[in-house]
FIGU-361097 format. One record per residue (C-alpha): residue in three letters; residue number from 0; x negated, y, z. Coordinates in nm, 4 decimals, padded with zeros to 6 digits. Example, Ala and Ser with C-alpha at 12.3 -4.5 7.8 and 13.67 -1.06 7.14 Angstrom:
2
<r Ala,0,<-01.2300,-00.4500,00.7800>> <r Ser,1,<-01.3670,-00.1060,00.7140>> 
***
This chain:
239
<r Met,0,<09.7751,02.9708,-17.3285>> <r Met,1,<09.5106,02.9891,-17.0551>> <r Arg,2,<09.4661,02.6926,-16.8153>> <r Cys,3,<09.3499,02.8092,-16.4926>> <r Ile,4,<09.2790,02.6895,-16.1246>> <r Ala,5,<09.3279,02.9089,-15.7976>> <r Val,6,<09.0676,02.8504,-15.5249>> <r Asp,7,<09.1290,02.9856,-15.1741>> <r Asp,8,<09.0862,02.8278,-14.8269>> <r Glu,9,<09.3907,03.0273,-14.7102>> <r Ser,10,<09.7614,02.8887,-14.8159>> <r Leu,11,<09.9110,03.2404,-14.8066>> <r Ala,12,<09.6443,03.3601,-15.0480>> <r Leu,13,<09.7130,03.0613,-15.2823>> <r Asp,14,<10.0993,03.1157,-15.2748>> <r Leu,15,<10.0625,03.4832,-15.3811>> <r Leu,16,<09.8001,03.3766,-15.6477>> <r Glu,17,<10.0489,03.1318,-15.7837>> <r Asp,18,<10.3437,03.3791,-15.7776>> <r Asn,19,<10.1302,03.6178,-15.9572>> <r Ile,20,<10.0142,03.3581,-16.2212>> <r Ser,21,<10.3774,03.2584,-16.2845>> <r Lys,22,<10.4685,03.6002,-16.3979>> <r Val,23,<10.1955,03.6096,-16.6746>> <r Pro,24,<10.3207,03.4128,-16.9884>> <r Phe,25,<09.9684,03.3324,-17.1125>> <r Leu,26,<09.8623,03.1704,-16.7796>> <r Thr,27,<09.9510,02.8274,-16.6531>> <r Leu,28,<09.8317,02.7034,-16.3098>> <r Val,29,<09.6836,02.3519,-16.3422>> <r Lys,30,<09.5579,02.3123,-15.9812>> <r Arg,31,<09.5561,02.4814,-15.6249>> <r Cys,32,<09.2229,02.4248,-15.4542>> <r Arg,33,<09.1327,02.4610,-15.0825>> <r Asn,34,<08.7643,02.4716,-15.1334>> <r Ala,35,<08.4683,02.4352,-15.3568>> <r Phe,36,<08.4656,02.0678,-15.3698>> <r Glu,37,<08.8301,02.0491,-15.4811>> <r Ala,38,<08.7488,02.3099,-15.7460>> <r His,39,<08.4596,02.1242,-15.8690>> <r Glu,40,<08.6749,01.8120,-15.9263>> <r Ala,41,<08.9139,02.0240,-16.1012>> <r Val,42,<08.6809,02.1686,-16.3462>> <r Met,43,<08.5212,01.8250,-16.4011>> <r Lys,44,<08.8728,01.6504,-16.4669>> <r Glu,45,<09.0697,01.9376,-16.6151>> <r His,46,<09.0361,02.1710,-16.9196>> <r Val,47,<09.0122,02.5142,-16.7401>> <r Asp,48,<08.9960,02.8354,-16.9130>> <r Leu,49,<08.9934,03.0819,-16.5943>> <r Ile,50,<08.9309,03.0292,-16.2322>> <r Phe,51,<09.0655,03.2642,-15.9606>> <r Leu,52,<08.7980,03.2285,-15.7124>> <r Asp,53,<08.7665,03.3343,-15.3405>> <r Ile,54,<08.4078,03.3881,-15.1965>> <r Gln,55,<08.4088,03.3315,-14.8259>> <r Met,56,<08.5055,02.9671,-14.7927>> <r Pro,57,<08.3939,02.7336,-14.5466>> <r Gly,58,<08.0943,02.4967,-14.6528>> <r Ile,59,<08.0242,02.6170,-14.9985>> <r Ser,60,<08.0994,02.9574,-15.0909>> <r Gly,61,<08.2496,03.0794,-15.4065>> <r Val,62,<07.9234,03.2255,-15.5176>> <r Gln,63,<07.7389,02.9031,-15.4591>> <r Phe,64,<08.0156,02.7106,-15.6379>> <r Leu,65,<07.9852,02.9414,-15.9443>> <r Gln,66,<07.6065,02.8974,-15.9604>> <r Ser,67,<07.6496,02.5179,-15.9377>> <r Val,68,<07.8804,02.4916,-16.2471>> <r Val,69,<07.7426,02.4213,-16.5864>> <r Ala,70,<07.8799,02.6407,-16.8587>> <r Pro,71,<08.1489,02.7690,-16.6207>> <r Pro,72,<08.4827,02.9127,-16.7699>> <r Leu,73,<08.5826,03.2786,-16.7021>> <r Val,74,<08.6205,03.3669,-16.3510>> <r Ile,75,<08.7876,03.6431,-16.1480>> <r Phe,76,<08.6654,03.6938,-15.7984>> <r Ile,77,<08.9492,03.7688,-15.5448>> <r Thr,78,<08.8117,03.8386,-15.1950>> <r Ala,79,<08.8549,04.0613,-14.9011>> <r Tyr,80,<08.4765,04.1323,-14.8965>> <r Glu,81,<08.3489,04.4303,-15.1195>> <r Gln,82,<07.9833,04.3476,-15.0493>> <r Phe,83,<07.9568,04.0745,-15.2871>> <r Ala,84,<08.0760,04.2939,-15.5857>> <r Leu,85,<07.7177,04.3431,-15.7292>> <r Glu,86,<07.6332,03.9607,-15.7008>> <r Gly,87,<07.9525,03.8819,-15.8539>> <r Phe,88,<07.8954,04.1066,-16.1729>> <r Asn,89,<07.5409,03.9638,-16.1963>> <r Leu,90,<07.7105,03.6227,-16.2289>> <r Asp,91,<07.9073,03.7666,-16.5196>> <r Val,92,<08.2409,03.7356,-16.3657>> <r Val,93,<08.5348,03.9002,-16.5709>> <r Asp,94,<08.6544,04.1107,-16.2745>> <r Tyr,95,<08.6255,04.1598,-15.8994>> <r Leu,96,<08.9447,04.2049,-15.6873>> <r Leu,97,<08.9692,04.3210,-15.3402>> <r Lys,98,<09.2595,04.1832,-15.1106>> <r Pro,99,<09.5440,04.2731,-15.0986>> <r Val,100,<09.5752,04.2575,-15.4682>> <r Ser,101,<09.8704,04.4719,-15.6370>> <r Phe,102,<10.0246,04.3014,-15.9344>> <r Asp,103,<09.9493,04.6005,-16.1481>> <r Arg,104,<09.5685,04.5437,-16.0707>> <r Phe,105,<09.6113,04.1701,-16.0933>> <r Leu,106,<09.7628,04.2186,-16.4491>> <r Lys,107,<09.4701,04.4512,-16.5713>> <r Ala,108,<09.2107,04.1760,-16.4566>> <r Val,109,<09.3974,03.8915,-16.6483>> <r Asn,110,<09.4550,04.0980,-16.9627>> <r Lys,111,<09.0917,04.1566,-16.9663>> <r Ala,112,<09.0201,03.7860,-16.9271>> <r His,113,<09.2718,03.7065,-17.2048>> <r Glu,114,<09.0996,03.9631,-17.4294>> <r Leu,115,<08.7540,03.7599,-17.3733>> <r Phe,116,<08.9190,03.4478,-17.4200>> <r Thr,117,<09.0712,03.5201,-17.7698>> <r Leu,118,<08.7475,03.6666,-17.8975>> <r Lys,119,<08.5549,03.3717,-17.7713>> <r Asn,120,<08.8127,03.0929,-17.9131>> <r Asn,121,<08.9283,03.3144,-18.2020>> <r Val,122,<09.2912,03.2882,-18.0929>> <r Pro,123,<09.5135,03.5760,-18.2388>> <r Val,124,<09.5450,03.8676,-18.0114>> <r Gln,125,<09.8614,03.9329,-17.8142>> <r Ser,126,<09.9576,04.2459,-17.7004>> <r Pro,127,<09.8959,04.2982,-17.3402>> <r Leu,128,<10.1840,04.2921,-17.0863>> <r Pro,129,<10.3202,04.6522,-17.0487>> <r Ser,130,<10.2579,04.8134,-16.7218>> <r Pro,131,<10.5468,04.8052,-16.4732>> <r Glu,132,<10.8318,05.1047,-16.5155>> <r Tyr,133,<10.8830,05.1361,-16.1433>> <r Leu,134,<10.7265,05.0515,-15.7935>> <r Phe,135,<10.8712,05.0221,-15.4492>> <r Val,136,<10.7584,05.1832,-15.1392>> <r Asn,137,<10.8209,05.1890,-14.7815>> <r Ala,138,<10.9812,05.5350,-14.6628>> <r Glu,139,<11.1984,05.5861,-14.3871>> <r Tyr,140,<11.2527,05.2334,-14.2973>> <r Asn,141,<11.3730,05.1625,-14.6378>> <r Leu,142,<11.2239,05.0278,-14.9594>> <r Ile,143,<11.2546,05.3097,-15.2057>> <r Lys,144,<11.2395,05.2583,-15.5712>> <r Ile,145,<11.0556,05.5222,-15.7827>> <r Asn,146,<11.0678,05.5292,-16.1506>> <r Ile,147,<10.6872,05.5815,-16.2683>> <r Arg,148,<10.7645,05.8344,-16.5519>> <r Asp,149,<10.9263,06.0527,-16.2760>> <r Ile,150,<10.6285,06.0946,-16.0649>> <r Val,151,<10.4909,06.4388,-16.0944>> <r Tyr,152,<10.1784,06.4277,-15.8699>> <r Ile,153,<10.0635,06.2505,-15.5471>> <r Glu,154,<09.8903,06.4192,-15.2582>> <r Gly,155,<09.6953,06.2088,-14.9994>> <r Leu,156,<09.7153,06.2745,-14.6387>> <r Lys,157,<09.4670,06.0556,-14.4402>> <r Asp,158,<09.6884,05.7019,-14.4223>> <r Tyr,159,<09.9850,05.8722,-14.5913>> <r Ile,160,<10.0823,05.9798,-14.9327>> <r Lys,161,<10.3409,06.2341,-15.0715>> <r Ile,162,<10.4801,06.1340,-15.3951>> <r Phe,163,<10.6571,06.4351,-15.5667>> <r Ile,164,<10.9226,06.3336,-15.7896>> <r Phe,165,<11.0554,06.5273,-16.0890>> <r Asn,166,<11.3865,06.7216,-16.0029>> <r Thr,167,<11.3625,06.6204,-15.6515>> <r Gln,168,<11.3252,06.8741,-15.3519>> <r Arg,169,<11.1624,06.6568,-15.1068>> <r Pro,170,<10.8684,06.4323,-15.1718>> <r Val,171,<10.8575,06.0562,-15.0784>> <r Ile,172,<10.6112,05.9963,-14.7825>> <r Thr,173,<10.4935,05.6410,-14.7458>> <r Arg,174,<10.1928,05.4998,-14.5575>> <r Met,175,<09.9658,05.3883,-14.8222>> <r Ser,176,<09.6142,05.5144,-14.9304>> <r Leu,177,<09.5482,05.7101,-15.2512>> <r Lys,178,<09.3344,05.4257,-15.3844>> <r Leu,179,<09.5997,05.1790,-15.3547>> <r Ile,180,<09.8712,05.3811,-15.5442>> <r Glu,181,<09.6078,05.4690,-15.7965>> <r Glu,182,<09.5730,05.1060,-15.8755>> <r Lys,183,<09.9380,05.0546,-15.9146>> <r Leu,184,<09.9854,05.3565,-16.1720>> <r Pro,185,<09.8898,05.3005,-16.5532>> <r Ser,186,<09.5638,05.4595,-16.5961>> <r Asp,187,<09.6721,05.5927,-16.9426>> <r Lys,188,<09.9236,05.7970,-16.7811>> <r Phe,189,<09.7867,05.9244,-16.4393>> <r Val,190,<09.4507,06.0655,-16.3379>> <r Arg,191,<09.2845,06.1108,-16.0075>> <r Val,192,<09.1468,06.4880,-16.0110>> <r His,193,<09.0603,06.5315,-15.6473>> <r Lys,194,<09.0015,06.3023,-15.3294>> <r Ser,195,<09.3535,06.4341,-15.2446>> <r Phe,196,<09.5379,06.4393,-15.5630>> <r Ile,197,<09.6408,06.2283,-15.8417>> <r Val,198,<09.8457,06.3951,-16.1364>> <r Ser,199,<10.0848,06.2719,-16.4130>> <r Val,200,<09.9006,06.3642,-16.7453>> <r Glu,201,<10.2246,06.4115,-16.9204>> <r Arg,202,<10.3341,06.6892,-16.6793>> <r Ile,203,<10.0333,06.8896,-16.6800>> <r Val,204,<10.1282,07.2481,-16.7902>> <r Ser,205,<09.7887,07.4172,-16.8041>> <r Ile,206,<09.4330,07.3959,-16.6796>> <r Arg,207,<09.2416,07.6994,-16.5536>> <r Lys,208,<08.9302,07.7678,-16.3439>> <r Gly,209,<08.9250,07.4481,-16.1798>> <r Lys,210,<09.3002,07.4218,-16.0981>> <r Ile,211,<09.5979,07.2277,-16.2732>> <r Ser,212,<09.9345,07.3881,-16.3140>> <r Ile,213,<10.1987,07.1164,-16.2586>> <r Ser,214,<10.5603,07.1687,-16.1581>> <r Asn,215,<10.4892,07.5235,-16.0371>> <r Val,216,<10.2058,07.3956,-15.8188>> <r Gln,217,<09.8388,07.4507,-15.8458>> <r Val,218,<09.6304,07.1149,-15.7858>> <r Pro,219,<09.2587,07.1598,-15.7433>> <r Ile,220,<09.0047,06.9611,-15.9515>> <r Ser,221,<08.7030,06.8771,-15.7744>> <r Glu,222,<08.3480,06.8313,-15.9509>> <r His,223,<08.3461,06.4527,-15.8408>> <r Tyr,224,<08.6593,06.3740,-16.0336>> <r Lys,225,<08.6384,06.6243,-16.3217>> <r Glu,226,<08.4976,06.3595,-16.5474>> <r Asn,227,<08.8175,06.1524,-16.5062>> <r Leu,228,<09.0016,06.4227,-16.7239>> <r His,229,<08.7418,06.3633,-17.0038>> <r Arg,230,<08.9537,06.0684,-17.1354>> <r Phe,231,<09.2373,06.3113,-17.2009>> <r Ile,232,<09.0541,06.6398,-17.2746>> <r Glu,233,<08.7256,06.7288,-17.4350>> <r Pro,234,<08.4555,06.8056,-17.1695>> <r Asp,235,<08.3833,07.1706,-17.2711>> <r Lys,236,<08.7380,07.2704,-17.2494>> <r Leu,237,<08.7567,07.2123,-16.8643>> <r Ser,238,<08.5580,07.5045,-16.7486>> 
***
């Protein structure tokens, strides 16, 4: 079991963190902290294995707090500001999450922290929690449930995406970025192959001359994302 604290000056952010933590069997929240002073007191009084830490807080920032802690526990930064990412990794944090954080992205971060924790403490390794089997999206004023295994491919259109479902004529259209939906999908089953397309690896029929055949549709592969396919296909076979 990993004992953790959540540090954020926003009550809503703390509520969301507490809710996510409660869904993970190997995490237990020992304290909610509104600022770096409360966090410092918690670290001094409690046994803490993991800190979920905001960066921009009044008084002492999350970065300053972390720099002041002697032999700090594992840390996951959760912030609305991506410009601190390099500084965060220079401080050897486990992960750097940008708000709003999807549960799937949160899960990836805590599984990574748990692996480091077990290696450090010689704890028997438990299997990571499985990725969600479905997701909900807003479409036509409804919350639509989509089984992840049924997704064939996804096309990005500025602020919207089209989710093409197996054996369904019309795609589900929802207001969401392609980056956000990519974070919600299991990385071992879906791959981004173009700035506008994510495809299900399982449903790829063939690859030829920079295009993927999938469900009777030709999806382009861009040079920028070509190496994403290397995880599934030998690089010299992608020409």
